[in-house]
N, C-alpha and C positions, 0 to 999 in steps of 0.2 A: 503495500500498498504509499508505503512511503518511498520505495522507489521510480512511482508512474506521478505521484506528489511532485518530484521532483525533474521530475519527465517532463513535466508539465510547466511547471519555468522555468524551468531551461530553454525548453526546443520555443519560449514565446519573446521570441529576442526584440530585447529593445533598445530606441534606441534613447539618446540623450539629447538635452535642453539643458543650461542655466547652470550647467554641471550638475544635474540631477538625470534620474532614467527617468522617461519616461511611462505613468505609473496606466494608463490609455487596454495593455492587449491584459491586463491584470486582470481592469476595474468593469470589463469586461468578461473576464469568465468569472468571476460574484455577481455581478448580472442575472448570469445564464444561471449561475447555479442556485440564484432566488427564485427563477422564473422555474429550474426543475423541479424546488423545494413547491410552490405554488400548484401543479400540475399544467401551468399553461405550457411546457417544451416538455410535448408524454411519449414522442418518436423520438430519433435523430436527425430532426428537422429545427433548425436555428436560424427565424427569418429575419430580417429585418423590420420588425415589426415596432407599433407603436406603444406595442409593453415593452417589448425589451430597451428602444428609444430612450424610453420614463422612467427603468431602472439603473439602466447605469448613468444616469443624469444624477441620479436618485444618490448616490452611493458616491460619482466622482464628484461630486460637492464637497463632499465628506473629508475627504483626500488631496484634494485642490492644491497646489500652495504657488504662491507668484504668479505665474502670466502665465500658468496651467489651462487650453482653451475645453473645451465642454464639446469632442469631435468624437463622437464612433467608429465614423468612416473609416478614417487610418487602422484602429486594430478589427475592427471587423471584414478593411480589404488584406491588410496586412501580415495577417492572423494564416495567410494561407500560404507562405514563409517557411508553417514549421511542417511537420511529416502528420498533424492533430488534425488538421483546420483544413478544407475544405470546399471548395465550392461550386454548389451542381449552378450549371448558365442556364439559362431561359431558352427554349426555343429558338433558334433564329439568330443567338445574339452570341455563335461560340467568336463571333469574327472580332464583332467589337470585343466581346471580352480579353480575346488577343493581342490588343491591339493597345490597353489602358494600363499602365503601369503604376498608377496613384488613386488611390479613391478622388483627389480632390482637395481635401478637407470635407467635404460634403457627404454624401448620400445619393444623389443623383444617378451617379455614372454605376453601382450596382445596386440601384434598385430598376434601374434598365436591364440590366445583363445578369442577377444573378437570382435566380428561382429559391435561392436558404447556404447556411453552411453548413457541415454532417463533421461530425467527427468520427474521426478513426474509428473503430468498433471498441477493439481493449476498450481505448478511453471513456469510450461512451455507456460499455459497459461500467466501467469503476463511480462512473458518476452515476448510474441508475440507481444506485441504492443509497440511500442515505449518509450512511458512515463514512464511502467513495465519497461525496459530498463534504461534509462534513471535516475531512482529514485536506481538503485540499483548499477549502475555507481558510482554515487555520495555516493553512502553507504560508497560502497572500497577505492571509493577516501581517506570517510573520514577517514579512518578506516587509510590508510599507510603514510597518512601525516600528523597523529597522531602518526604514531609510527618511521619518522621521514626516510621514508621510502621517497625524493621529490628529487627532480633533484643530482642526488650528485656531489658533486663542489671540488675539488683544493684549498686550495691556491694560487694553478699559475694560478688556471684560474676563482676567480672571479671576478667581478668588481673588476673597476679599480674605486679612487675615479674621475677623466673624464669622466670615458663611457659616462657619459650624452649628452656630446658635448656644454654648461651651457644651452641646452633648457629641460624645467618640459615633465613632460609623461603627453603624450596625445593620451586618448585612441581610438579617431579615427584612430588616425596618426597608432596606434599600432596595429587597426580592423584590417591596409589595409597590412599590412605586414602577419595576419594570416591568411589572403585568395589571396592573393602573394604564398605565400607559400602550401597553401594548392591544392590551381589551379598549383600542379608542376614545378615552374614556379622556373628557373636560379636564384641563389642571385643577379646576373647584374641585372637581368630584376627585383629583385624586389625594388632595387637601381631608373630603372630606369618608375619602376609603382609611386614611393611617390614622385619621385620628375616633372610627370607627373600630378598628382592627388592634391598636397600642393603646388607646385613651391616657394621650397625652393629648400635651398643648400646642395653642400656636404655634411657639421660638422649632420644637419639634419638628411640628411637620415641614416649615419650610427648610430647615436644614437638611431634611432627607433626600429631595429632588434635590437640593446643591451637593450636595455628598454623590449622587446618581452624576451629576455632570463633571467634576472631581474625577471622579476612576472613572471616562467616557463613554461611560453607559449609554446618557443623555448628553444632546446639544441642547449646551446653554444659553440658558436665557428664553426654551422650546420647551413647550410637551411633547420632546419625540424623542422616539431612541435613535442611536450609531446604529453605524452596520453591525461597530460589534456588540454594541445593546440588545439588538436583533439576535446576532448570534446566542449571546450568553440567555438570553429570554427564552431562544429554542431549544437547547444544548445542556444550560447550570443553572436553570432556572432560580437554583435557591442560594449559588454563586459560590458555593463547597468544594467545587474545582481547585485545588491548587495552582493553577497557570488560567484562571477566574481572577482568584485572589495575585498575582501576578500584577494580570494584566493591568489591574486597578492603581494595582502601588506604582504601577507605571505611570499615569495617566498622575494619580499623582501629585508624581516626582519629577515628572519631564515639567525639563528647561522649559519646550515649547509648546508645553499640556495647559489642560484648564482649572489644574490644581492650585492651590497658595502658592506666592514663590516663596517661603519659610519655610512651607515643608521638604523640595528642591535642595533647597540650604542643608534642608538637618540631614536628609541621607546624605549629600555626599560629608559630610561631617560624621558621622555613624563609624567608619573603621575608627575613629581620631578617642570615638566617644566611646569603646568597648564594648563587650558584649551587652554592660549594664548601662544604663544613662538617670536621672534623679531628674526632677521639677527643677532643681538648680541650674540644671546645664542644657539645658532645654527649651528655658529661660532665659536666659543667656544667647541662642543662639535667636531666636525668632526673633531676639531682641538686635544678633545682628543684622539678622537677612532687613527686618526696615528702614534700618540705618543705611543697608545699602541700596533698597527700592524704595524711599519714599525719602531720605533725607532727614530723621526723624526720631527720634528714641521712641520706645515702645511706652504705650499710661500701661502702668501702673496696673490699671481695670484691667486693661489685656493679660496681663500678664496669665495667671486663671482661665483662665478662658480658653488660648490659642492650648496652656499646655491640656485641657479636659482634650481638643479633636486631638491629639497621639497618643497619651496615656503616657504612662511611665510602665515601658515593658524591653523585654531583649526584642531586638530586633526584627526576629524569623520570628515572634508573633503578634505583627503589629497589621493585619488583618481577623 
């Protein structure tokens, strides 16, 4: 199984732009996996239809950085260079198709000449099983995360020091957030669900969706799941797998991620702090982070509240 995942990723040859590898082919694979999950693709025929375009665009928006352009035509066309993705040509369009060497950035040439794309039989059989799709999705996510193509957040939307409202991270509550969003419930309904299921107050129900965003599972400022959040909801709704928890940690502490700046700085400092650390060390490090980011000292009232979001534990117990 790992061999086939590596084969798909390696043979999806990717060009570079602005010093980064283009994400388009991998995102197209993610869109195909999503439509396979939904049953929209039921046979070995991948049409360049509205549903594929919609899925591709939505996922692309999650991973685009810089001047990436949301063009589905080039990856749909150029994946033919692999041995895994073939085009079935429309009758009478063989000569025209043979003459084109690029999609031209759009989809007009493909829509004129290509009936559908067809996968290698072995690859299609592999992706016909939920476990195969999960393996490929995980492999692609690993690549995109390693290239720092995670939830793009500006300094103005990065979570602030008090995002947690004094509450520590609570996995069952975050799981409830994902399940509510997955059911399509509104943000108001989400707050009601958390109040009903946890019997805690307004600050708590503000904190848990923010934690979900900081962990890369919920889009910052929106009641929508990220691709990672969708994957976790489908395959680890209780957030119990170590891989899920490490990915949550990654987003909390990534330099470009949605988590608070102090969490990133503290993560870098952990090896120096040793196996365990206490409240005083934590407060000092949070204070240094605030000073570096905002040029001001940490307010005394904020010290205890910041401390509660990470709690006094060994690094391996943080989630």
